C-alpha positions in Angstrom: 72.8 92.1 79.2 74.4 93.5 82.7 75.4 97.1 81.8 78.2 98.4 83.5 77.6 100.5 86.8 79.6 103.6 87.5 79.9 104.1 91.5 80.1 107.9 92.9 83.7 108.9 93.6 83.2 108.0 97.1 86.4 105.7 98.9 84.4 105.2 101.9 81.3 103.7 99.7 84.0 101.8 97.8 85.3 99.9 100.6 82.0 98.8 101.9 80.2 97.7 98.9 83.1 96.8 96.5 83.6 93.5 97.0 82.2 91.1 99.2 84.4 88.3 99.2 81.3 85.6 100.0 79.8 87.0 96.7 79.4 82.9 95.0 77.6 81.8 92.2 76.5 78.3 92.4 77.3 76.3 90.0 74.1 74.5 87.9 74.7 71.8 85.5 78.3 70.8 83.7 79.1 73.8 82.1 79.2 75.8 85.6 81.0 73.0 87.6 84.0 72.6 84.8 84.1 76.2 85.3 84.4 76.3 89.1 86.5 72.8 89.0 88.8 74.5 86.2 89.2 77.8 88.7 89.9 75.7 91.5 92.8 74.1 90.2 94.6 77.0 88.8 93.7 78.4 92.1 95.7 75.8 94.6 98.9 75.9 91.8 98.9 79.8 92.5 98.4 79.3 96.4 101.5 76.9 96.0 103.7 78.7 94.1 103.4 82.0 95.3 102.1 81.2 99.3 102.0 85.0 100.5 103.5 86.9 98.0 101.0 89.1 96.9 102.4 91.5 95.0 104.6 89.0 92.9 101.1 87.1 92.8 99.2 89.9 91.2 101.9 90.8 88.6 101.4 86.9 86.9 97.8 86.6 87.3 96.7 89.9 86.4 99.0 89.1 82.9 96.4 86.2 82.6 93.6 88.2 84.0 94.0 90.5 80.5 93.5 87.9 78.1 89.7 87.2 78.4 88.3 90.6 77.9 90.2 90.8 74.8 89.3 87.5 73.3 85.4 87.6 74.2 85.7 91.4 72.3 87.4 89.6 69.5 85.3 86.8 68.7 82.0 88.6 70.0 83.0 91.6 67.1 83.4 88.7 64.8 80.3 87.1 65.1 78.3 90.4 65.1 79.9 91.3 61.7 78.9 88.0 60.3 75.6 87.7 61.8 75.1 91.7 61.2 73.9 92.1 64.6 74.1 94.4 67.4 76.6 93.5 70.2 74.3 95.3 73.2 77.4 96.7 74.2 79.5 93.6 75.1 82.6 94.6 73.3 83.1 98.1 74.6 82.8 96.1 78.2 85.2 93.5 77.5 87.6 95.9 76.0 87.6 97.9 79.0 87.9 95.0 81.3 90.8 93.8 79.1 92.3 97.4 79.4 91.6 97.6 83.2 93.4 94.2 84.2 96.3 95.8 82.3 96.8 98.5 84.7 96.6 96.2 87.4 99.5 94.8 85.9 101.3 98.1 85.4 100.6 99.2 88.9 101.9 96.4 90.8 105.0 96.3 88.6 105.9 99.6 90.2 105.0 97.9 93.3 107.0 94.4 93.3 109.6 93.6 90.4 109.1 90.6 88.7 111.8 88.3 89.0 113.5 86.6 85.5 111.9 83.6 86.6 108.4 85.1 87.3 108.5 86.7 83.8 109.4 83.2 82.2 106.4 82.2 83.6 104.3 84.9 82.6 105.3 84.1 78.6 104.4 80.4 79.1 101.3 81.4 81.4 100.1 83.6 78.8 100.3 81.3 75.6 98.9 78.3 77.3 95.8 80.3 78.5 95.3 82.4 75.4 95.2 79.7 72.8 93.1 77.4 75.7 91.1 79.9 76.5 90.0 81.0 72.6 89.2 77.4 71.9 86.8 77.2 75.1 85.2 80.3 73.9 84.8 79.3 70.5 83.5 75.6 72.1 81.2 77.6 74.6 81.4 81.5 75.3 79.0 80.4 78.2 81.5 78.8 80.0 84.3 80.8 79.2 82.3 83.9 80.8 81.8 81.5 84.2 85.4 80.3 84.2 85.8 84.3 84.2 83.4 85.0 86.6 85.1 81.8 89.2 88.3 83.8 88.2 87.2 87.0 89.7 85.7 85.5 92.9 89.1 84.1 93.5 90.7 87.3 92.7 88.2 88.9 95.4 89.4 87.0 97.9 92.9 87.3 97.1 92.9 90.8 97.5 91.3 90.7 100.7 93.8 88.4 102.2 96.2 91.1 100.5 94.7 93.9 102.7 94.7 91.8 105.7 98.4 91.5 105.0 98.8 95.0 105.1 96.7 96.0 107.8 98.5 93.5 110.2 101.7 94.7 109.5 103.3 91.8 107.1 103.1 93.9 104.2 104.3 97.4 103.9 101.7 99.7 103.4 104.1 102.1 100.4 103.0 105.0 98.9 100.8 104.2 96.0 102.5 104.6 92.7 101.8 107.6 90.1 100.1 105.3 87.5 97.5 104.0 90.2 96.6 107.9 91.9 96.2 109.1 88.2 94.4 106.1 86.8 92.0 105.6 90.0 92.0 109.4 90.8 93.5 108.8 94.0 94.6 111.5 96.5 98.4 112.2 96.1 98.9 110.5 99.6 97.2 107.4 98.7 98.8 104.4 99.9 99.2 100.7 98.8 95.8 99.9 100.5 93.9 102.6 98.8 95.2 101.1 95.4 94.3 97.4 96.3 90.9 98.5 97.7 90.3 99.8 93.8 91.6 96.7 92.4 89.6 94.4 94.1 86.9 96.7 93.1 87.2 96.5 89.9 87.5 92.2 90.1 84.3 92.7 92.2 82.5 94.3 89.1 84.1 92.0 86.3 82.8 88.8 88.7 79.6 90.0 88.5 79.6 90.9 84.7 81.1 87.9 83.4 78.6 85.7 85.5 76.0 87.7 84.2 77.1 87.4 80.6 77.1 83.4 81.1 73.9 83.7 83.0 72.0 85.6 80.2 74.0 83.0 77.4 72.6 80.5 79.3 68.9 82.2 79.6 68.9 82.7 83.3 70.0 86.2 83.7 66.9 87.2 85.9 68.6 85.6 88.6 71.4 87.4 88.9 72.6 90.1 92.1 73.5 93.6 91.3 76.4 94.1 89.4 79.0 95.7 92.1 80.2 99.2 91.7 82.8 100.1 89.8 85.4 102.9 90.8 86.0 105.7 88.8 88.6 105.5 86.3 90.7 108.2 84.1 89.5 109.0 81.1 93.0 109.0 79.3 95.8 107.0 80.4 98.8 108.1 81.4 102.1 106.0 81.5 104.4 106.8 84.5 107.9 105.7 84.1 
């Protein structure tokens, strides 16, 4: 079991430690190789479709990223009820992951409004991915968590590239949306760069937690690296118009 680790409220520490793009779980066996291959295929599709439109990429992909946590929590909840056993904290962790990814979506909607075509893609992608991931989790929860771990590895890379676009002036460093300032407890003068750092930190944490879950299910959790720090989040979710 990999427990959630809360980072201190220190933005400099978050930027330094949160999301080392080089972190990668080396696949072991067919399950891991399938998960990595599937992730790389989706990465090619995302790169082809969105190129460097990182704000729009985030909107579409976060609608998909919020699915695994909810599916995993639901099926783990049902399994624990059937077996009359404790969940060891997995359900709460996965539910929080799903909510966190949804907050990423709400944040980026305030930054880059999706087009009608992107909204259509979201509808189709969510339907296909939900059914597919639900089936995968029923067949092999280990593989499902490994898929999410690799998804999050790619998310960390994508947000690192987004930071580079902002730092080099190709993407405007606009003021942070109010919803992001509240959720990540950012200062009033926070910018989009600050938000991307926090989102990247979230994804790094989800990466390590899901790889840890997968390794726990395979009986090899002992070789896991420490879980990336998790930025502090608001206890109450407050939406902004």
